[in-house]
N, C-alpha and C positions, 0 to 999 in steps of 0.2 A: 233603180235601173238594174236590168238583168233578168227581168221577167220573161223576156223574149230570147230564147236560145236557138231559134230556128236556123240562124246562119251557121251554127256549128252542130246541128242536130245529128248529122251522120257520124260525128266523132263521139257522141255521147250515148250511143245505143248499147254499149257494153264496155267492160274493162275499167270502169271508174272506181277508184279505191277511196278517195276522199275529196271533199269540196271545201274551199276556203272563200270567204267573202271579205271585201272591204266595204266602205260605205256606198260604193257605186258600181261594183262589178263582182264577178265570180271567177274563180280559177279551179278547174277540176284536175286532180292528179290521177293518172291512169296507171294500171298495174305494169305497163311497159316503161314507166318512168317519163312519159310525155305529159304535157300540160295543155289543156284546152281552156280558153278564156272567152267570156262574153259579158256584155253590159256596157257601161259608160266607156266609150272608146279611149278618151283621154286619161281615164283613171284606172286603166289596167284591163279593160274589156278587150282592147286591141293590143295584142302582144306580138304583132308581126315584126316589129323591130328586133326582137330577140328570139324569133321563132326557131332558128337553127339551134339555139342553146337550150330550148325547151322541148326538143323532139325526143330526148331520151336522157336517162341518168338523173332525173330529179327525185329526191327523197322526201322533201317536205316543202311546204309553202306557208308564208306568213303574210298577212295583210295589215296595213294600217288603214286610215280612212280613204286614202287616195292613191295607193300604190301597192305593189306586191314585191316580195323578195323570196326567191326559191333557193334552197340549199341542194346542191347536187351531191351525188355519192362520192365524188372526189374532194369534197369539202369546199368547193367554190360556190359563189353566189351569183345569181342572175336577178336583176331588178327591172321593173317596168311600171309604167303608170305616170302619174303627174310628176314631172321631172324634179322640181326642187322640193317636193314633199316626200322624197324617197325613191322615186322611180328612176332617177339618175344617180348612180353610185360611182360615176367615173372619177370623182375626186379621191376616192379611196380604193379604186379598182385593184391596185397592186397588193393591197392587204386582204383582198377577198378572192384571191385565186386558189387558195387551199386552206385547210385547217379550220374551217368554220364548223362549230358543233351545234350551235343554236342561235336563233334570232328572236329578239323581242321588239315589239313596236309600241311607240306612243301614238298619239293621234296622227301626226304627220312626220314621223322620223323612225329610224330603225337603229338598233344596237345589236351587234353580233358578238357572241363569245367564241373565242378560238380555243383550240385544244391546249394551247400553251397558257391559258388563263388570261390572255389579253382581250381587249375590247376594241371594236371598230364601230364608229357611228357615222351616220349620214342622214340627210333629209333636212327639214326646216331647222335652222340653227337654234332658234329660241325654244324649240320644243324637244331638244335633246340631240339634234343632229350634229351640233358642235359640242364636243367634249374636251376642247383644247385646254380649258382652265383646270381640268383634273387629269389631263393625259398622263402625267407621271405616275398617278395612282392606278391607272388602268392598263399598265404594261404587262402585269402578271397577277396571278393569285385570285382572279375573280371566279367564283363558283356559280353564281346565279345573278340574274337581273330581274327587277320588277319595275313596271312602268305604270304611270297614270296617264291622263290625257296629255300632259304637257312636260313631263320630266321622267327621269330614270333614277333608280337606286340600285347600286351593285353591292352584293354581299360578297366579301372576300373570305378566303379560307381561314384567315386569322380572326374572323369574327368582327371585322370592322366594316364600315359602310361608306361608300363613295356616292355622291349625288351630283347631278347636273341637269340642266334644262331650265324651264321657266321658273323663275324665283330669284330675281335680282336683289330683292330686299325683303324685310320681314313684314311688310304691309299685308293685311289680310287679302287684298285683292290683287296682289302682284306676286306673292310667293306661293307657288303650287308644288313645292317640294324639291325643286332643283337646288335651292339654297338650304342646307341643313346646319349652317354655322351656329345657330342658336342652341343646338343640342349636340354639337360636334364632340364635346368631351364624353358624352354618353354613347357615342357610336364608334369609339376607337377599338373596342373589343367586346366579346361576349354576346354578340347578336347571333341568334340561331335561325331566324326567318324574318321576312319582311312582307307585309300585306299593303295593298294600296286601295284607295277608292278613286274617284275622278280627279281629286285635287289635293290629296294628302297621302302621307305614308305613316305606317305604324310598324315598329320593329319590336319583335319579341326577343328578350334576352334570356340567357340560360338560367338566370336567377329568378325567372318568372315575372320580371318587371317589363314595362312597355315604354318605349320612347316614340313620341309623335312629332311630326313637323309637316309643314305645308300650309294650306289655307286654313286659318284659325277656325272659322265658323263651320268648316266641313270636316273637322276632326284633327286638324293640325295642332290645336290647343286642347290638351286633355287634362289641364290643371284642376278641373272641377271634380274629377273622379279618382277613385283609388284603383290603381292599376298594378297591384302586387298580387302574387300568387296566380298569375295568368297561365293557362295551358294552351289556349289557341285564340286566334283573332280572325274575324270575318269583316270584310268591307262591303258596304252598300255604295250607292252613288255618291252620297254626301255625308256618310256617317260610318261609325265602326261599332262592333259589338265584340266583347271578349267573354270567353268561357273561363271561369276560374277553377282552380283545383278543388274547391269546396262545393262545386256544382252551381254556383251562382253566376249571374250574367250582369255585365256592366256595359252601358251604351253611352256614347257621346258623339257630338257632331251636330248637324242641322236637325232641329227638333221635328221638322215635317218629313224627314227622310229616314227616320229610325232612331 
């Protein structure tokens, strides 16, 4: 959806600085800070409900598969699209009026980092929209967030990691990274960066080791490979590859996907 932009063509003849898509619509940010949308009406193509908030002052836009979230220059956030998949942020509106520095999306949820290092989440609860179980760990100190389709992982300034979202237990088909309890002792400090694929996470530590969790067959289980001396990690849809300091490469995850 979104191949036909004729209804907004007059607004797209000039002044567009960037375009963001979700699974069903487009949102164009113009140099004057306004936003133009088209595509699937229920999924963000129709932004008439928040039009007055999108007429100026927008600095960036993020999309998940069914909704959009815009950060304004005053640090506030405007959302629209499929309501319970992130388009409706009314339940956390008081926390999104100022101070938001960045937003990350999972498939159908959003997580906003604020300038004070706290995190605000909304959208579909099982996919990371509900972070209440780790709320006390997200009140400060968060430096970055990485998402996969169904979960989030926050890296804190002290090198620890906090996760939430889909992953209520360690079963291969139900843990997509929201539950990192099986590797929790390795994520309390020393993590320098986190990489995700569709269903798992891999954290690179300052000592060159790697910690993985999430769906086992998609890279959450790395027990079969040597992950010491690693300098960088890349994720495909269902697998990971690391570059080691000796110039070698190690891969794990789904055999048909890398």
